[in-house]
All heavy atoms as an XYZ file, in Angstrom:
699
protein
N       0.842     -1.175      0.000
C       0.000      0.000      0.000
C       0.889      1.240      0.000
O       1.858      1.317      0.740
C      -0.910     -0.024      1.232
C      -1.845      1.159      1.292
S      -2.955      1.128      2.702
C      -4.165     -0.011      2.102
N       0.543      2.208     -0.828
C       1.359      3.413     -0.910
C       1.116      4.330      0.282
O       0.070      4.310      0.909
C       1.075      4.166     -2.218
C      -0.304      4.798     -2.290
C      -0.547      5.457     -3.628
O      -0.706      4.734     -4.609
O      -0.583      6.692     -3.637
N       2.116      5.124      0.591
C       2.030      6.044      1.717
C       1.263      7.285      1.296
O       1.498      7.846      0.231
C       3.437      6.418      2.176
C       3.449      7.251      3.415
C       4.859      7.514      3.901
O       5.827      7.111      3.280
N       4.966      8.211      5.007
N       0.327      7.712      2.135
C      -0.503      8.880      1.847
C       0.189     10.129      2.357
O       0.742     10.141      3.453
C      -1.878      8.723      2.514
C      -2.841      9.814      2.155
C      -3.500      9.793      0.935
C      -3.081     10.869      3.010
C      -4.379     10.792      0.584
C      -3.961     11.879      2.672
C      -4.610     11.833      1.459
O      -5.474     12.827      1.112
N       0.166     11.180      1.568
C       0.752     12.456      1.955
C      -0.349     13.383      2.460
O      -1.257     13.734      1.718
C       1.459     13.105      0.747
C       2.647     12.326      0.243
C       3.760     12.281      1.265
O       4.081     13.274      1.900
N       4.335     11.112      1.450
N      -0.284     13.756      3.738
C      -1.288     14.633      4.324
C      -0.921     16.088      4.088
O       0.242     16.473      4.172
C      -1.441     14.348      5.815
C      -2.036     12.986      6.060
C      -1.227     11.887      6.282
C      -3.404     12.808      6.024
C      -1.775     10.630      6.485
C      -3.967     11.555      6.221
C      -3.143     10.477      6.449
O      -3.690      9.247      6.639
N      -1.922     16.874      3.804
C      -1.768     18.297      3.557
C      -1.260     19.001      4.815
O      -1.663     18.671      5.929
C      -3.145     18.855      3.146
C      -3.085     20.308      2.777
O      -2.673     20.616      1.650
O      -3.460     21.133      3.633
N      -0.379     19.982      4.643
C       0.176     20.740      5.763
C      -0.934     21.417      6.572
O      -0.866     21.477      7.798
C       1.168     21.798      5.242
O       2.176     21.139      4.478
C       1.817     22.548      6.386
N      -1.962     21.894      5.892
C      -3.067     22.550      6.600
C      -3.779     21.577      7.539
O      -4.159     21.941      8.652
C      -4.070     23.139      5.603
C      -3.537     24.318      4.834
C      -4.559     24.822      3.844
C      -3.984     25.946      3.010
N      -4.929     26.414      1.998
N      -3.942     20.333      7.104
C      -4.593     19.328      7.949
C      -3.689     18.982      9.129
O      -4.160     18.850     10.267
C      -4.954     18.063      7.143
C      -5.483     16.967      8.050
C      -5.974     18.384      6.075
N      -2.407     18.846      8.881
C      -1.472     18.565      9.975
C      -1.483     19.696     10.997
O      -1.498     19.450     12.214
C      -0.059     18.353      9.438
C       0.175     17.042      8.709
C       1.539     17.028      8.024
C       0.063     15.875      9.668
N      -1.505     20.933     10.526
C      -1.565     22.081     11.439
C      -2.873     22.086     12.224
O      -2.889     22.404     13.419
C      -1.396     23.392     10.676
C       0.026     23.585     10.184
O       0.965     22.992     10.709
N       0.187     24.402      9.162
N      -3.958     21.722     11.571
C      -5.256     21.634     12.246
C      -5.188     20.600     13.368
O      -5.675     20.820     14.471
C      -6.336     21.263     11.225
C      -7.736     21.204     11.772
C      -8.720     20.820     10.687
N      -8.821     21.803      9.637
C      -9.734     22.770      9.596
N     -10.615     22.874     10.553
N      -9.767     23.611      8.588
N      -4.555     19.464     13.088
C      -4.433     18.420     14.101
C      -3.545     18.870     15.260
O      -3.803     18.523     16.416
C      -3.890     17.135     13.467
C      -4.858     16.474     12.502
S      -6.454     16.075     13.252
C      -5.952     14.923     14.510
N      -2.529     19.644     14.978
C      -1.672     20.167     16.047
C      -2.450     21.133     16.932
O      -2.246     21.163     18.151
C      -0.424     20.830     15.459
C       0.540     19.812     14.876
C       1.717     20.474     14.209
C       2.601     19.418     13.540
N       3.730     20.017     12.836
N      -3.358     21.913     16.334
C      -4.208     22.800     17.130
C      -5.140     21.984     18.020
O      -5.364     22.329     19.183
C      -5.007     23.740     16.234
C      -4.175     24.893     15.673
C      -5.034     25.984     15.061
N      -5.853     25.527     13.952
C      -5.465     25.442     12.689
N      -4.228     25.776     12.362
N      -6.285     25.024     11.752
N      -5.674     20.893     17.481
C      -6.532     20.011     18.280
C      -5.734     19.428     19.442
O      -6.230     19.359     20.573
C      -7.145     18.892     17.410
C      -7.861     17.870     18.279
C      -8.100     19.466     16.380
N      -4.507     19.040     19.160
C      -3.646     18.510     20.222
C      -3.490     19.547     21.337
O      -3.587     19.220     22.530
C      -2.277     18.141     19.655
C      -1.303     17.629     20.696
C       0.075     17.359     20.127
O       0.462     17.987     19.123
O       0.766     16.501     20.709
N      -3.287     20.799     20.960
C      -3.182     21.881     21.943
C      -4.476     22.049     22.733
O      -4.447     22.278     23.949
N      -5.612     21.921     22.029
C      -6.900     22.015     22.713
C      -7.044     20.902     23.754
O      -7.500     21.145     24.870
C      -8.054     21.906     21.716
C      -8.280     23.140     20.878
C      -9.429     22.920     19.898
O      -9.329     22.065     19.025
N     -10.496     23.683     20.063
N      -6.661     19.700     23.379
C      -6.771     18.559     24.287
C      -5.872     18.763     25.510
O      -6.281     18.512     26.650
C      -6.426     17.228     23.577
C      -7.401     16.962     22.424
C      -6.388     16.066     24.566
C      -8.845     16.799     22.827
N      -4.661     19.236     25.282
C      -3.759     19.509     26.405
C      -4.359     20.563     27.336
O      -4.269     20.445     28.561
C      -2.394     19.955     25.903
C      -1.584     18.858     25.256
C      -0.210     19.382     24.804
N       0.462     18.442     23.956
C       1.159     17.388     24.389
N       1.248     17.161     25.676
N       1.743     16.578     23.536
N      -4.988     21.581     26.760
C      -5.623     22.629     27.569
C      -6.797     22.064     28.369
O      -7.005     22.444     29.528
C      -6.089     23.775     26.676
N      -7.553     21.153     27.773
C      -8.682     20.529     28.470
C      -8.169     19.712     29.653
O      -8.729     19.788     30.763
C      -9.504     19.652     27.505
C     -10.212     20.528     26.473
C     -10.511     18.796     28.274
C     -10.788     19.762     25.288
N      -7.121     18.964     29.448
C      -6.536     18.176     30.537
C      -6.089     19.098     31.671
O      -6.343     18.825     32.853
C      -5.370     17.296     30.020
C      -5.911     16.210     29.085
C      -4.575     16.685     31.179
C      -4.840     15.469     28.308
N      -5.452     20.202     31.305
C      -4.995     21.170     32.294
C      -6.194     21.737     33.067
O      -6.156     21.864     34.298
C      -4.211     22.297     31.623
C      -3.485     23.198     32.586
C      -2.567     24.214     31.904
N      -2.075     23.794     30.602
C      -2.433     24.319     29.419
N      -3.256     25.304     29.347
N      -1.953     23.863     28.288
N      -7.275     22.055     32.336
C      -8.483     22.573     32.980
C      -9.024     21.558     33.990
O      -9.433     21.936     35.095
C      -9.568     22.874     31.932
C      -9.274     24.051     31.045
S     -10.494     24.226     29.723
C     -11.934     24.737     30.653
N      -9.025     20.293     33.608
C      -9.528     19.247     34.494
C      -8.634     19.108     35.721
O      -9.128     18.968     36.848
C      -9.637     17.929     33.734
C     -10.680     17.977     32.626
S     -10.657     16.533     31.549
C     -11.376     15.318     32.651
N      -7.330     19.153     35.506
C      -6.383     19.046     36.622
C      -6.537     20.217     37.588
O      -6.331     20.072     38.790
C      -4.954     18.969     36.101
C      -4.648     17.661     35.395
C      -3.301     17.635     34.702
O      -2.703     18.708     34.462
O      -2.853     16.524     34.368
N      -6.900     21.377     37.053
C      -7.071     22.579     37.872
C      -8.476     22.682     38.470
O      -8.777     23.632     39.193
C      -6.774     23.826     37.034
C      -5.318     23.921     36.615
C      -5.058     25.033     35.611
O      -6.016     25.714     35.177
O      -3.878     25.227     35.245
N      -9.333     21.707     38.160
C     -10.674     21.689     38.724
C     -11.601     22.751     38.166
O     -12.494     23.245     38.871
N     -11.437     23.107     36.906
C     -12.298     24.122     36.276
C     -13.737     23.622     36.203
O     -14.007     22.419     36.293
C     -11.789     24.469     34.873
C     -10.402     25.056     34.833
C     -10.359     26.419     35.474
C      -8.949     27.001     35.341
N      -8.799     28.270     35.992
N     -14.649     24.548     36.008
C     -16.078     24.238     35.930
C     -16.368     23.207     34.837
O     -15.788     23.270     33.744
C     -16.878     25.505     35.619
C     -16.919     26.505     36.746
C     -17.816     26.049     37.882
O     -18.820     25.352     37.628
O     -17.486     26.382     39.032
N     -17.284     22.304     35.144
C     -17.691     21.261     34.197
C     -18.161     21.877     32.875
O     -17.814     21.397     31.803
C     -18.802     20.437     34.829
S     -19.533     19.215     33.748
N     -18.947     22.929     32.958
C     -19.484     23.582     31.761
C     -18.354     24.044     30.839
O     -18.425     23.880     29.626
C     -20.350     24.772     32.169
C     -20.966     25.494     30.992
C     -21.784     26.675     31.431
N     -22.698     26.264     32.496
C     -23.418     27.096     33.223
N     -23.348     28.386     33.017
N     -24.217     26.661     34.161
N     -17.307     24.615     31.422
C     -16.180     25.104     30.625
C     -15.421     23.951     29.967
O     -15.019     24.041     28.807
C     -15.228     25.935     31.498
C     -15.879     27.192     32.034
O     -16.839     27.696     31.398
O     -15.446     27.669     33.100
N     -15.246     22.868     30.725
C     -14.553     21.706     30.191
C     -15.348     21.101     29.032
O     -14.805     20.803     27.964
C     -14.289     20.651     31.297
C     -13.773     19.347     30.696
C     -13.316     21.193     32.330
N     -16.654     20.946     29.234
C     -17.502     20.360     28.194
C     -17.538     21.258     26.954
O     -17.516     20.754     25.823
C     -18.931     20.088     28.737
C     -19.871     19.689     27.615
C     -18.869     19.002     29.799
N     -17.547     22.554     27.147
C     -17.512     23.485     26.006
C     -16.247     23.279     25.189
O     -16.288     23.213     23.958
C     -17.593     24.949     26.494
O     -18.844     25.133     27.157
C     -17.472     25.928     25.337
N     -15.122     23.135     25.861
C     -13.857     22.923     25.162
C     -13.797     21.540     24.520
O     -13.244     21.379     23.430
C     -12.678     23.130     26.116
C     -12.501     24.563     26.552
C     -12.411     25.528     25.381
O     -11.661     25.304     24.432
N     -13.193     26.597     25.422
N     -14.376     20.542     25.177
C     -14.444     19.202     24.573
C     -15.257     19.242     23.283
O     -14.894     18.621     22.285
C     -15.089     18.208     25.546
C     -14.198     17.675     26.654
C     -15.029     16.919     27.681
C     -13.114     16.786     26.090
N     -16.347     19.976     23.302
C     -17.191     20.109     22.110
C     -16.426     20.782     20.976
O     -16.518     20.363     19.812
C     -18.449     20.901     22.459
O     -19.259     21.063     21.331
N     -15.667     21.817     21.312
C     -14.873     22.515     20.293
C     -13.813     21.588     19.700
O     -13.600     21.570     18.477
C     -14.218     23.754     20.892
N     -13.160     20.805     20.548
C     -12.135     19.873     20.066
C     -12.764     18.795     19.187
O     -12.210     18.428     18.144
C     -11.390     19.239     21.243
N     -13.911     18.325     19.594
C     -14.601     17.299     18.797
C     -14.984     17.847     17.421
O     -14.821     17.166     16.402
C     -15.847     16.834     19.537
C     -16.574     15.745     18.831
C     -17.790     15.352     19.620
N     -18.246     14.042     19.211
C     -19.307     13.464     19.689
N     -20.014     14.054     20.623
N     -19.668     12.291     19.265
N     -15.480     19.070     17.383
C     -15.834     19.692     16.099
C     -14.604     19.834     15.208
O     -14.674     19.590     14.000
C     -16.468     21.067     16.328
O     -17.712     20.935     16.962
N     -13.491     20.224     15.814
C     -12.255     20.369     15.044
C     -11.796     19.027     14.485
O     -11.343     18.943     13.335
C     -11.168     20.994     15.916
N     -11.930     17.973     15.263
C     -11.581     16.630     14.778
C     -12.509     16.192     13.652
O     -12.062     15.604     12.660
C     -11.646     15.610     15.919
C     -10.459     15.600     16.863
C     -10.756     14.705     18.062
C      -9.193     15.154     16.155
N     -13.802     16.489     13.801
C     -14.762     16.147     12.746
C     -14.415     16.859     11.439
O     -14.466     16.261     10.367
C     -16.195     16.507     13.172
C     -16.760     15.551     14.206
O     -16.184     14.457     14.400
O     -17.783     15.902     14.820
N     -14.059     18.140     11.536
C     -13.687     18.892     10.328
C     -12.434     18.309      9.688
O     -12.350     18.162      8.469
C     -13.498     20.370     10.653
C     -14.804     21.110     10.877
C     -14.605     22.617     10.942
N     -13.675     23.042     11.978
C     -13.994     23.316     13.241
N     -15.232     23.187     13.641
N     -13.082     23.707     14.098
N     -11.451     17.975     10.511
C     -10.211     17.389      9.982
C     -10.499     16.056      9.299
O      -9.991     15.785      8.213
C      -9.189     17.205     11.103
N     -11.331     15.250      9.921
C     -11.703     13.961      9.339
C     -12.380     14.142      7.988
O     -12.076     13.439      7.015
C     -12.630     13.223     10.304
O     -13.081     12.027      9.745
N     -13.285     15.086      7.912
C     -13.993     15.357      6.659
C     -13.021     15.799      5.567
O     -13.116     15.338      4.427
C     -15.080     16.427      6.877
O     -16.002     15.946      7.862
C     -15.814     16.739      5.601
N     -12.094     16.656      5.915
C     -11.106     17.137      4.938
C     -10.249     15.976      4.443
O     -10.009     15.831      3.242
C     -10.227     18.248      5.551
C     -11.067     19.512      5.762
C      -9.021     18.544      4.662
C     -10.382     20.561      6.615
N      -9.798     15.128      5.365
C      -8.949     13.991      4.982
C      -9.699     13.052      4.044
O      -9.174     12.636      3.008
C      -8.432     13.246      6.230
C      -7.422     14.124      6.968
C      -7.810     11.903      5.857
C      -7.049     13.610      8.346
N     -10.939     12.716      4.393
C     -11.724     11.808      3.546
C     -11.973     12.447      2.181
O     -11.851     11.791      1.139
C     -13.051     11.416      4.230
C     -13.964     10.670      3.271
C     -12.779     10.572      5.466
N     -12.307     13.733      2.162
C     -12.596     14.415      0.895
C     -11.373     14.436     -0.020
O     -11.480     14.155     -1.219
C     -13.083     15.835      1.163
N     -10.210     14.757      0.540
C      -8.984     14.793     -0.268
C      -8.624     13.400     -0.781
O      -8.225     13.240     -1.934
C      -7.814     15.367      0.540
C      -7.942     16.828      0.848
C      -7.783     17.654     -0.395
C      -7.804     19.131     -0.070
N      -7.729     19.962     -1.251
N      -8.781     12.409      0.088
C      -8.486     11.042     -0.312
C      -9.451     10.602     -1.413
O      -9.048      9.998     -2.398
C      -8.595     10.113      0.905
C      -8.166      8.702      0.600
O      -7.691      8.388     -0.480
N      -8.349      7.824      1.557
N     -10.729     10.909     -1.237
C     -11.732     10.562     -2.234
C     -11.413     11.210     -3.578
O     -11.463     10.559     -4.621
C     -13.121     11.000     -1.760
C     -14.266     10.796     -2.741
C     -14.437      9.327     -3.082
C     -15.553     11.376     -2.165
N     -11.054     12.478     -3.518
C     -10.713     13.199     -4.746
C      -9.576     12.498     -5.489
O      -9.672     12.245     -6.686
C     -10.309     14.634     -4.395
C      -9.902     15.469     -5.577
C      -9.449     16.859     -5.156
O      -8.947     17.030     -4.030
O      -9.593     17.772     -5.971
N      -8.521     12.146     -4.769
C      -7.373     11.495     -5.395
C      -7.737     10.104     -5.909
O      -7.329      9.714     -6.996
C      -6.193     11.415     -4.419
C      -4.926     10.934     -5.068
C      -4.510     11.791     -6.264
O      -4.463     13.009     -6.192
N      -4.224     11.159     -7.381
N      -8.526      9.362     -5.139
C      -8.927      8.013     -5.561
C      -9.778      8.063     -6.833
O      -9.624      7.221     -7.725
C      -9.700      7.316     -4.447
S      -8.675      6.782     -3.068
N     -10.664      9.049     -6.915
C     -11.517      9.173     -8.096
C     -10.680      9.541     -9.322
O     -10.861      8.970    -10.396
C     -12.648     10.189     -7.861
C     -13.677      9.586     -6.904
C     -13.309     10.606     -9.174
C     -14.777     10.527     -6.481
N      -9.758     10.462     -9.141
C      -8.892     10.861    -10.264
C      -8.112      9.646    -10.765
O      -8.056      9.384    -11.975
C      -7.940     12.001     -9.842
C      -8.730     13.301     -9.651
C      -6.820     12.191    -10.857
C      -7.940     14.418     -8.993
N      -7.532      8.893     -9.840
C      -6.752      7.714    -10.212
C      -7.626      6.672    -10.894
O      -7.247      6.103    -11.930
C      -6.067      7.107     -8.967
O      -5.220      8.099     -8.376
C      -5.254      5.880     -9.329
N      -8.803      6.417    -10.332
C      -9.712      5.415    -10.907
C     -10.146      5.824    -12.308
O     -10.210      4.988    -13.218
C     -10.930      5.232    -10.004
N     -10.452      7.098    -12.498
C     -10.862      7.573    -13.824
C      -9.722      7.448    -14.828
O      -9.944      7.074    -15.979
C     -11.366      9.011    -13.743
C     -12.723      9.125    -13.087
C     -13.173     10.565    -12.919
O     -12.365     11.488    -12.882
N     -14.467     10.759    -12.794
N      -8.513      7.749    -14.401
C      -7.349      7.621    -15.286
C      -7.131      6.164    -15.687
O      -6.682      5.891    -16.784
C      -6.097      8.173    -14.606
C      -6.086      9.680    -14.484
C      -4.922     10.199    -13.650
O      -4.270      9.456    -12.919
N      -4.676     11.500    -13.736
N      -7.462      5.259    -14.760
C      -7.304      3.829    -15.025
C      -8.534      3.223    -15.690
O      -8.579      2.013    -15.931
C      -7.010      3.070    -13.720
C      -5.671      3.461    -13.110
O      -4.832      4.063    -13.817
O      -5.470      3.170    -11.917
N      -9.554      4.056    -15.962
C     -10.774      3.586    -16.603
C     -11.654      2.732    -15.701
O     -12.442      1.924    -16.174
N     -11.521      2.907    -14.400
C     -12.284      2.119    -13.436
C     -13.565      2.839    -13.018
O     -13.679      4.054    -13.139
C     -11.435      1.840    -12.188
C     -10.183      1.034    -12.480
C      -9.280      0.909    -11.264
O      -9.671      1.359    -10.167
O      -8.170      0.376    -11.420
N     -14.491      2.057    -12.474
C     -15.731      2.602    -11.926
C     -15.422      3.256    -10.583
O     -14.713      2.676     -9.761
C     -16.759      1.473    -11.755
C     -18.082      1.956    -11.213
O     -18.412      3.148    -11.391
O     -18.786      1.135    -10.600
N     -15.952      4.432    -10.348
C     -15.665      5.163     -9.107
C     -16.756      5.016     -8.048
O     -16.590      5.503     -6.945
C     -15.464      6.658     -9.412
O     -16.653      7.165    -10.013
C     -14.281      6.890    -10.324
N     -17.836      4.334     -8.367
C     -18.953      4.254     -7.420
C     -18.566      3.562     -6.115
O     -18.997      3.967     -5.034
C     -20.159      3.561     -8.054
O     -19.816      2.261     -8.458
N     -17.735      2.537     -6.182
C     -17.305      1.832     -4.969
C     -16.453      2.755     -4.084
O     -16.589      2.752     -2.858
C     -16.510      0.579     -5.333
C     -16.162     -0.276     -4.131
C     -15.457     -1.559     -4.533
O     -15.924     -2.232     -5.473
O     -14.446     -1.882     -3.881
N     -15.608      3.544     -4.696
C     -14.762      4.482     -3.960
C     -15.620      5.513     -3.242
O     -15.381      5.830     -2.076
C     -13.778      5.185     -4.920
O     -13.000      4.192     -5.584
C     -12.856      6.124     -4.182
N     -16.606      6.042     -3.931
C     -17.506      7.035     -3.333
C     -18.280      6.406     -2.182
O     -18.414      7.000     -1.104
C     -18.459      7.622     -4.395
C     -19.519      8.491     -3.749
C     -17.675      8.403     -5.438
N     -18.766      5.199     -2.382
C     -19.524      4.500     -1.339
C     -18.671      4.275     -0.092
O     -19.129      4.462      1.034
C     -20.026      3.161     -1.884
C     -21.039      2.495     -1.001
C     -21.635      1.258     -1.661
O     -22.046      1.346     -2.832
O     -21.663      0.224     -0.988
N     -17.427      3.895     -0.279
C     -16.515      3.683      0.845
C     -16.291      4.987      1.612
O     -16.277      5.003      2.844
C     -15.180      3.136      0.348
C     -14.206      2.831      1.452
C     -12.878      2.294      0.932
O     -12.836      1.765     -0.196
O     -11.885      2.413      1.661
N     -16.123      6.092      0.895
C     -15.920      7.387      1.538
C     -17.149      7.793      2.347
O     -17.029      8.298      3.468
C     -15.604      8.455      0.496
N     -18.323      7.549      1.806
C     -19.560      7.872      2.518
C     -19.650      7.061      3.802
O     -19.994      7.597      4.865
C     -20.791      7.634      1.616
C     -20.806      8.683      0.495
C     -22.081      7.670      2.426
C     -21.832      8.408     -0.590
N     -19.293      5.788      3.744
C     -19.310      4.951      4.939
C     -18.343      5.471      5.996
O     -18.647      5.469      7.183
C     -18.978      3.509      4.579
C     -20.102      2.782      3.880
C     -19.704      1.364      3.530
C     -20.803      0.668      2.737
N     -20.392     -0.678      2.314
N     -17.170      5.916      5.551
C     -16.185      6.467      6.487
C     -16.739      7.696      7.178
O     -16.561      7.877      8.392
C     -14.880      6.796      5.753
C     -14.097      5.585      5.338
S     -12.642      5.993      4.345
C     -11.647      6.852      5.540
N     -17.395      8.561      6.432
C     -17.961      9.770      7.013
C     -19.123      9.457      7.951
O     -19.317     10.154      8.955
C     -18.412     10.735      5.917
C     -17.287     11.404      5.143
C     -17.831     12.163      3.949
C     -16.490     12.335      6.041
N     -19.874      8.433      7.649
C     -21.032      8.067      8.459
C     -20.602      7.478      9.812
O     -21.369      7.521     10.767
C     -21.924      7.078      7.718
C     -22.527      7.616      6.445
S     -23.687      8.943      6.725
C     -25.069      8.004      7.340
N     -19.400      6.940      9.912
C     -18.927      6.351     11.163
C     -18.717      7.392     12.248
O     -18.682      7.065     13.418
C     -17.606      5.596     10.937
C     -17.786      4.280     10.226
C     -16.452      3.579     10.120
C     -16.595      2.271      9.377
N     -15.318      1.570      9.253
N     -18.560      8.629     11.853
C     -18.287      9.679     12.833
C     -19.461      9.917     13.653
O     -20.225      9.861     14.223
C     -17.893     10.989     12.183
C     -16.690     10.847     11.304
C     -16.184     12.142     10.764
N     -17.061     12.745      9.793
C     -17.541     13.979      9.902
N     -17.262     14.730     10.914
N     -18.311     14.485      8.990
């Protein structure tokens, strides 16, 4: 299987999520209000969902281009991407 190259923007997005998670842990260790912790958890989850969507979309785009160049049917590729997105 070939190695996938992730976009720098997606990697940076994931690093921001990592920072959010570290901040949430710090908030919990410091005994911050539950509401504040849950708000930050929700923000981190949304950021992860967006990153996941971007990764699947870029991968789908590349898979479709490759399949079309090879004269293959792309419906299976699209179906697989939809299933990946539905798992979230």
